[in-house]
C-alpha positions in Angstrom: 34.9 2.0 -43.1 35.7 5.9 -41.9 33.1 8.4 -41.4 33.6 11.4 -42.9 32.0 14.6 -41.3 32.4 16.6 -44.8 29.9 15.2 -47.5 30.3 17.1 -50.5 28.4 19.7 -52.1 26.0 20.2 -49.0 24.1 17.2 -49.4 22.6 16.9 -46.0 21.4 20.5 -46.3 19.4 19.0 -49.2 17.8 15.8 -47.1 17.4 18.7 -44.0 14.7 20.6 -47.0 13.3 17.5 -48.4 13.1 15.7 -44.3 10.6 19.2 -43.4 8.9 19.0 -46.5 5.1 18.1 -46.2 5.5 16.0 -49.6 5.8 12.5 -48.7 7.8 11.6 -51.7 10.4 14.4 -50.5 10.5 12.9 -47.7 11.4 9.5 -48.8 13.9 10.2 -51.0 15.4 12.3 -48.3 15.7 8.8 -46.3 17.1 7.0 -49.4 19.9 9.8 -49.9 20.8 10.7 -46.2 20.7 5.9 -46.1 22.9 6.0 -49.0 25.4 8.8 -47.5 26.1 7.2 -44.3 26.1 3.8 -45.8 28.7 5.0 -47.8 30.8 6.5 -44.0 29.6 10.1 -44.9 28.5 12.1 -41.4 26.5 15.3 -41.1 28.3 18.2 -39.8 28.0 18.3 -36.0 25.5 21.4 -36.0 23.2 19.4 -38.7 22.7 16.5 -36.2 20.2 17.5 -33.9 17.9 19.0 -36.3 18.5 15.8 -38.8 17.3 13.7 -35.8 14.3 15.8 -35.4 13.3 15.4 -38.9 14.1 11.6 -38.6 11.5 11.7 -35.5 8.8 14.0 -37.4 8.6 11.7 -40.4 8.9 8.4 -37.6 5.6 10.3 -36.4 3.8 10.8 -39.8 0.8 8.7 -39.9 0.7 8.1 -43.4 4.2 6.8 -44.1 4.3 3.6 -44.8 5.6 0.4 -42.3 9.0 0.2 -44.6 9.3 3.6 -45.0 9.1 4.1 -41.2 11.8 1.3 -40.6 13.9 3.0 -43.1 13.9 6.4 -40.9 14.3 4.1 -38.0 17.4 2.3 -39.6 19.2 5.7 -40.1 18.3 6.9 -36.3 20.2 3.7 -35.5 23.5 4.1 -37.4 23.3 7.5 -36.1 23.3 6.8 -32.5 25.8 3.9 -33.4 28.7 6.7 -35.0 27.6 9.1 -31.9 28.8 6.3 -29.3 31.6 5.1 -30.9 32.7 9.2 -31.4 33.0 9.1 -35.0 31.3 12.5 -35.2 33.3 15.8 -34.1 31.0 16.8 -31.3 31.0 18.7 -28.0 29.8 16.8 -25.0 27.0 18.9 -24.6 25.5 18.6 -28.3 26.5 14.9 -27.9 24.7 14.3 -25.1 21.6 16.4 -26.4 21.5 14.2 -29.4 21.6 10.6 -27.9 18.8 12.1 -25.2 16.6 12.8 -27.8 17.4 9.4 -30.2 17.1 7.3 -26.4 13.4 9.0 -26.0 12.4 7.8 -29.0 13.9 4.4 -29.1 12.2 4.2 -25.0 9.0 5.1 -26.5 9.1 2.9 -29.5 10.1 -0.3 -26.6 7.2 1.2 -24.7 4.7 0.7 -27.4 5.6 -2.6 -28.0 5.6 -3.5 -24.6 1.6 -1.8 -23.9 0.7 -4.3 -27.3 2.2 -7.4 -26.0 1.4 -7.1 -22.3 0.7 -10.5 -21.7 3.0 -12.1 -23.8 5.8 -9.6 -22.4 7.2 -13.0 -20.1 7.4 -14.9 -23.3 10.1 -12.3 -24.9 14.1 -12.8 -24.5 15.6 -12.6 -21.0 17.6 -9.6 -22.4 14.2 -7.9 -23.9 12.5 -8.6 -20.4 14.8 -6.8 -18.6 15.0 -4.3 -20.3 11.2 -4.3 -20.2 11.8 -3.9 -17.1 13.5 -0.9 -17.1 12.2 0.7 -19.8 8.9 0.3 -17.2 10.1 1.4 -14.4 11.5 4.6 -16.2 7.8 5.4 -17.6 6.1 4.7 -14.2 8.7 7.4 -12.5 8.6 9.9 -15.2 4.5 9.6 -16.0 2.7 7.6 -12.5 -0.4 8.1 -13.9 0.0 5.3 -16.5 -0.6 3.3 -13.3 -4.3 3.4 -14.3 -3.0 2.0 -18.2 -4.8 -1.3 -18.1 -2.1 -2.3 -20.5 0.6 -1.7 -18.6 -0.6 -3.0 -14.9 -0.7 -6.2 -16.9 2.7 -6.3 -19.0 4.7 -5.4 -15.2 2.4 -8.2 -13.7 3.3 -10.4 -16.2 6.7 -9.9 -16.1 6.4 -10.7 -12.2 5.3 -13.8 -13.2 8.0 -13.9 -15.3 9.8 -18.2 -16.4 13.4 -16.5 -15.9 14.4 -15.7 -12.1 16.7 -13.1 -12.9 13.6 -11.1 -14.5 11.5 -11.5 -11.2 14.0 -10.4 -9.0 14.4 -7.1 -10.9 10.6 -6.6 -10.6 10.9 -7.2 -6.8 14.0 -5.4 -6.9 11.6 -2.0 -7.9 8.8 -2.8 -6.6 9.7 -0.8 -3.0 11.0 2.3 -4.7 7.9 2.3 -7.2 4.8 2.0 -4.6 6.7 4.7 -2.9 6.8 7.4 -5.5 3.6 6.3 -7.8 0.7 6.6 -5.9 -1.3 2.9 -6.2 1.9 1.2 -7.4 1.7 -1.7 -4.9 -1.9 -2.1 -4.6 -2.2 -2.3 -8.0 0.5 -4.9 -8.7 -0.2 -6.9 -6.1 -4.0 -7.3 -7.4 -2.8 -7.7 -10.7 -0.6 -10.4 -9.7 -2.6 -12.6 -8.0 -5.0 -12.7 -11.1 -2.4 -13.1 -13.5 -1.0 -16.0 -10.5 -4.8 -18.4 -10.8 -4.6 -17.8 -14.3 -1.4 -19.2 -14.9 0.3 -21.3 -11.6 3.6 -22.0 -11.9 5.0 -25.4 -12.9 8.4 -25.8 -12.0 10.3 -25.8 -9.0 12.1 -22.6 -10.1 8.8 -20.8 -10.7 7.7 -21.7 -8.0 10.9 -20.0 -6.1 10.2 -16.7 -7.8 6.8 -16.7 -7.0 7.3 -17.1 -3.4 10.1 -14.4 -3.8 7.5 -12.3 -5.4 4.5 -12.6 -2.4 7.0 -12.3 0.1 8.2 -8.8 -1.9 4.5 -7.9 -1.7 3.8 -8.7 2.2 7.0 -6.2 2.6 5.2 -3.3 0.6 1.9 -3.9 1.7 2.2 -0.9 4.2 2.1 1.6 0.9 -0.9 0.4 0.1 -3.6 0.8 2.7 -4.8 4.3 1.8 -5.7 3.2 -1.6 -10.1 3.2 -1.6 -9.9 -1.0 -2.5 -7.4 -1.6 -0.2 -10.4 -3.0 1.7 -10.8 -5.3 -1.1 -7.3 -6.3 -1.7 -7.1 -9.7 0.6 -10.0 -11.6 -0.8 -8.4 -10.6 -4.2 -5.1 -12.4 -2.6 -6.8 -15.4 -1.1 -8.0 -16.1 -4.9 -4.7 -17.3 -5.6 -5.1 -20.5 -3.1 -6.1 -22.3 -6.3 -2.8 -23.0 -6.7 -1.8 -26.4 -5.0 1.6 -26.2 -3.9 2.1 -25.6 0.0 4.8 -23.1 -0.3 2.7 -20.6 -2.7 0.0 -21.6 -0.7 1.6 -20.4 2.7 2.8 -17.3 1.5 -0.7 -16.3 -0.5 -2.1 -16.9 3.2 0.8 -14.6 5.2 -0.3 -11.9 2.6 -3.6 -12.1 3.0 -3.4 -12.1 6.7 -0.8 -8.8 6.3 -3.8 -6.7 4.2 -6.3 -7.1 7.0 -8.7 -3.8 7.9 -11.2 -4.2 9.9 -13.5 -3.6 6.8 -12.7 -7.4 5.7 -11.8 -9.5 8.6 -15.3 -10.6 8.7 -14.6 -11.4 4.9 -11.5 -13.3 5.2 -12.8 -15.6 7.9 -15.7 -16.3 6.4 -13.5 -17.7 3.6 -10.5 -19.3 5.6 -13.3 -21.1 7.3 -15.7 -21.8 4.3 -12.2 -23.3 2.9 -11.3 -25.3 6.2 -14.6 -27.0 6.1 -14.2 -28.0 2.5 -10.4 -29.4 3.3 -11.8 -31.4 6.2 -14.7 -33.1 3.9 -12.3 -33.4 0.8 -8.9 -35.6 0.7 -7.2 -32.3 1.2 -3.9 -33.1 3.2 -3.6 -32.5 6.9 -0.6 -29.8 5.9 -3.5 -27.1 4.5 -5.8 -27.3 6.8 -3.5 -26.3 9.5 -2.0 -23.7 7.7 -5.8 -22.6 7.6 -6.4 -23.0 11.0 -3.1 -20.9 11.9 -4.3 -18.0 9.2 -8.1 -18.2 11.3 -6.0 -17.7 14.3 -3.8 -14.8 13.4 -7.1 -13.2 11.8 -8.6 -13.5 15.5 -5.2 -11.9 16.9 -5.4 -9.1 14.5 -8.6 -8.4 15.3 -10.1 -9.8 18.3 -13.9 -9.6 18.7 -13.5 -6.8 21.4 -12.2 -4.5 18.8 -14.1 -5.9 16.3 -17.1 -5.4 17.8 -16.4 -0.8 17.8 -14.5 -0.3 14.6 -17.0 -2.5 12.6 -20.5 -1.2 14.2 -21.6 2.2 12.7 -22.7 3.6 15.7 -19.1 3.7 17.0 -17.6 4.5 14.0 -16.4 7.9 15.2 -14.4 6.2 18.0 -12.6 4.4 15.3 -9.2 6.2 14.2 -8.5 6.0 18.2 -9.3 2.5 18.5 -6.5 1.9 15.3 -3.6 4.4 16.7 -3.3 2.6 20.4 -4.0 -0.7 19.1 -1.0 -0.6 16.4 0.8 0.6 19.3 0.1 -2.4 21.4 0.3 -5.3 18.5 4.1 -3.8 17.6 5.1 -3.5 21.4 3.3 -6.8 23.8 5.9 -6.0 26.0 4.8 -2.8 27.1 1.5 -4.1 27.9 1.8 -3.6 31.9 2.9 -0.2 32.0 0.1 0.5 29.3 -2.8 -0.7 31.5 -1.3 1.0 34.7 0.0 4.1 32.9 -3.9 4.6 31.2 -5.5 4.2 34.7 -3.4 6.9 35.9 -3.5 9.3 32.8 -7.9 8.8 32.6 -8.1 12.0 34.3 -6.3 13.9 31.9 -8.8 12.5 28.9 -10.7 15.4 27.6 -12.9 13.8 24.2 -15.1 10.7 24.3 -13.3 9.1 21.7 -10.0 8.7 23.1 -11.6 7.8 26.6 -13.5 4.8 24.5 -9.9 3.9 23.2 -8.5 4.3 26.6 -10.7 2.2 28.3 -10.8 -0.1 25.6 -6.7 -1.1 25.3 -7.1 -1.2 29.7 -9.8 -4.1 28.8 -7.2 -5.6 26.8 -4.5 -4.7 28.5 -5.4 -7.3 31.8 -4.8 -10.6 30.8 -5.0 -11.9 34.6 -7.9 -12.3 36.5 -6.4 -10.3 38.7 -6.1 -6.9 36.8 -9.7 -8.2 34.9 -11.4 -7.7 38.2 -9.4 -4.7 39.0 -9.4 -2.9 35.7 -13.4 -3.2 36.4 -13.3 -2.0 39.7 -11.4 1.3 38.6 -13.6 1.6 35.4 -17.5 1.6 37.8 -15.6 3.5 40.4 -15.1 6.5 37.4 -17.5 5.9 35.2 -20.8 4.3 37.6 -22.3 8.2 37.5 -22.4 8.1 34.0 -23.7 4.9 33.5 -26.5 5.4 36.2 -27.4 8.8 34.3 -27.3 6.8 31.2 -30.0 4.3 32.5 -32.4 7.1 34.0 -32.7 8.8 30.8 -33.8 5.0 29.0 -36.4 4.8 31.8 -38.0 8.4 30.6 -37.5 7.4 27.1 -39.1 3.7 27.6 -41.8 5.3 29.8 -42.6 7.9 27.4 -43.1 5.3 24.8 -40.2 6.9 22.6 -38.7 4.9 20.4 -34.8 6.2 20.1 -31.8 5.4 18.5 -28.5 7.1 19.9 -26.4 7.9 17.2 -24.3 11.4 17.9 -23.6 13.1 14.4 -19.5 13.8 14.1 -19.4 17.6 14.7 -20.6 16.7 17.9 -17.3 15.7 19.1 -15.9 19.0 17.4 -14.4 17.4 14.4 -15.4 17.5 10.5 -14.2 15.0 8.5 -12.2 17.7 5.9 -11.0 21.3 6.5 -11.6 23.9 3.4 -8.4 22.9 2.1 -9.3 19.3 2.1 -7.3 17.6 5.3 -8.5 15.7 7.5 -8.8 17.6 10.8 -8.8 14.8 13.9 -7.8 16.3 17.1 -8.5 13.4 18.8 -5.9 11.7 17.3 -3.2 15.0 18.7 -4.8 14.2 21.9 -4.0 10.7 21.7 -0.4 11.4 21.3 -0.7 13.8 24.1 -2.1 10.9 26.6 0.5 8.2 25.3 3.1 10.5 25.2 3.2 13.4 27.5 0.9 11.6 30.3 2.1 8.4 30.0 5.6 8.9 29.1 5.7 6.9 26.0 8.9 7.1 23.6 9.8 5.8 20.3 13.3 4.3 19.6 15.2 4.6 16.6 13.9 1.2 15.5 10.1 2.5 15.5 9.8 0.1 18.9 7.7 2.1 22.0 8.9 2.3 25.7 8.0 3.2 29.0 9.9 5.7 31.4 11.1 3.3 34.4 9.6 5.6 36.8 5.7 3.9 35.0 7.2 0.7 34.9 5.2 -1.9 37.5 5.8 -6.0 38.1 3.0 -7.6 36.4 1.7 -9.2 40.1 0.7 -5.2 41.3 -3.0 -5.3 41.6 -4.3 -2.8 39.7 -7.3 -1.4 41.8 -4.4 0.7 43.6 -4.5 2.9 40.4 -8.1 3.8 40.5 -7.4 8.1 40.6 -10.1 10.0 42.3 -11.1 12.9 40.1 -11.4 16.1 41.2 -13.7 18.8 39.7 -11.0 20.4 37.5 -10.1 17.0 36.2 -10.5 16.2 32.0 -12.4 13.0 32.3 -15.0 14.8 35.2 -15.6 17.3 33.5 -15.9 14.8 30.1 -18.1 12.8 32.3 -20.8 15.8 33.0 -21.1 15.8 29.4 -23.3 12.5 29.8 -22.4 10.9 26.7 -24.8 8.2 26.2 -22.3 7.0 22.9 -19.3 6.6 25.6 -21.6 5.5 28.0 -22.7 2.3 25.7 -18.8 2.3 24.8 -17.9 2.0 28.6 -20.6 -1.0 29.4 -19.9 -3.4 26.5 -16.3 -2.9 27.5 -17.3 -3.5 30.9 -19.2 -6.8 30.0 -16.3 -7.6 27.8 -13.8 -7.5 30.9 -16.4 -9.8 33.2 -16.6 -12.7 30.6 -12.5 -12.4 30.4 -12.5 -12.6 34.3 -14.6 -15.7 34.2 -13.0 -17.8 31.8 -9.6 -17.2 34.0 -11.5 -18.7 37.2 
């Protein structure tokens, strides 16, 4: 039936008056009148379309209208949408876009409310409806990032991530990276919610298992976007709960994801959990493959956070050093081939160190990079040569305190190092990290490549068999390290002594 834009007797003007009335009876009469006209092929003038849409939307928002009445208003909106899309209205492009946008926003809002109401059941919608739900939720997350704090929205998206249909899972997986970048806390919140649902609704078919593996891999890929969330330390333990699933492939991906979420604050809990799980596996009738997975995960935990660093980043006494430890550890972990160059570069550059946090991290890095017995012994000689006076001074002070029978627990305030946690604008103020960058990039010659890896200038490179004792610097009274050592920092002395003990143990083991 052809649509006409010229209804007789100004019917749509009368309809508008009734739609905009506060009288519910007039509203319903306007609905019936408009429905009859549009059903008969008559359409409002282009100038009235936007106003008619606004009137219909206004009535849809009125709480006193019954559901049946609202369905009538909704049907009229859909008919106008169809007429505009079909170019049956003589509207200019701007007016057409405005009208379609108004209707689309309403339809999106309506669909979003439906998704919220049926959050845990959205994965049971038809495939087209699920794909539409993914698009709608992505739109709303981008336009209103705050809805990440709405449990209904989180539950709905996490449910779609566990959809039995691969197309829906792929759509969710594709949206995760960009949403994790633009919505604060998105990756963390969805990872936690997804693993909780995975425990309740474990995959059954091979298709579902493949989808779960894909999603766990994607969550691992975006794990770096989660680290700033206040609850990040607890996330690995939430993920490990998904080991309740008995499928080997799923368990492997769960373990991989959990290990990628390790922090100094959770590594001990994760190790304890994995060891308990391994004990259960060895005493129960559990396949040997699962035992091997757990053993590999435990090894990865020890590799990521060896005891030599856990001592410093978990001990509250050394908390002021932790940022520098993590900074240099991240570079070392990602560039293991630089170990030999870093060892010699650090020994040469120690004279430039100005602060205790950077000094402690540099000495620790020297101990980690000393992998052979020769290197371990050479590093001990170098450290003792540089820090011997500081250690002697610390020991004498302890003897004096003990002789005076004074109980003394040494704990320097953070302000001792000229640092406070935040400045007046709320920004982190940590000059020791800038000093760490200067030590590595200026004095040692570290450079970052286009692919994100690091290298050291060829002049800094040495053969791995070279005796590190040749790199003991002689300090001048003007060197930064000499000035630092004169401060008599007891906390630094304690850290250096602990590192020397680790080096001695390493040298003994390598005999």
